[in-house]
C-alpha positions as CSV (number, residue, x, y, z in Angstrom):
1,M,45.4,98.7,83.7
2,Q,46.8,99.5,87.2
3,G,44.8,102.8,87.3
4,L,41.6,101.0,86.5
5,K,42.1,98.5,89.3
6,G,42.7,101.4,91.7
7,V,39.4,103.0,90.6
8,I,37.5,99.7,91.1
9,V,39.0,99.2,94.6
10,V,38.1,102.8,95.6
11,T,34.6,102.4,94.3
12,A,34.1,99.2,96.2
13,I,35.3,100.8,99.4
14,V,33.0,103.8,99.0
15,A,30.0,101.5,98.2
16,T,30.7,99.4,101.2
17,A,31.0,102.4,103.5
18,A,27.7,103.8,102.1
19,A,25.9,100.5,102.6
20,L,27.2,100.2,106.2
21,G,26.3,103.8,106.9
22,A,22.7,103.3,105.6
23,C,22.3,100.2,107.8
24,R,23.5,102.0,110.9
25,K,21.0,104.8,110.5
26,H,18.1,102.3,110.8
27,V,19.4,101.0,114.1
28,G,17.7,102.7,117.0
29,G,14.3,103.4,118.3
30,A,12.3,101.2,120.6
31,P,12.4,97.4,120.0
32,M,9.2,96.0,118.6
33,K,7.0,94.2,121.0
34,I,4.5,92.4,118.8
35,G,1.4,91.4,120.7
36,A,2.7,92.5,124.1
37,A,-0.2,95.0,124.6
38,D,-2.8,92.3,123.8
39,V,-2.0,89.9,126.6
40,T,-2.4,90.7,130.3
41,V,-1.6,88.1,133.0
42,E,-3.4,88.8,136.2
43,Q,-2.1,85.8,138.2
44,A,0.0,82.7,137.6
45,V,-1.9,79.5,137.2
46,R,-0.5,76.4,139.0
47,K,-1.5,72.9,137.9
């Protein structure tokens, strides 16, 4: 029973490391600027 628990713990550690590694690969690149190219402000308007 002790050997089975060790296998489960090692499998959980490997799965966690794989999940974190996959998440870190997606980080990077330019941040998304949704709609920033659509709006141009020429001059501030005062009221």
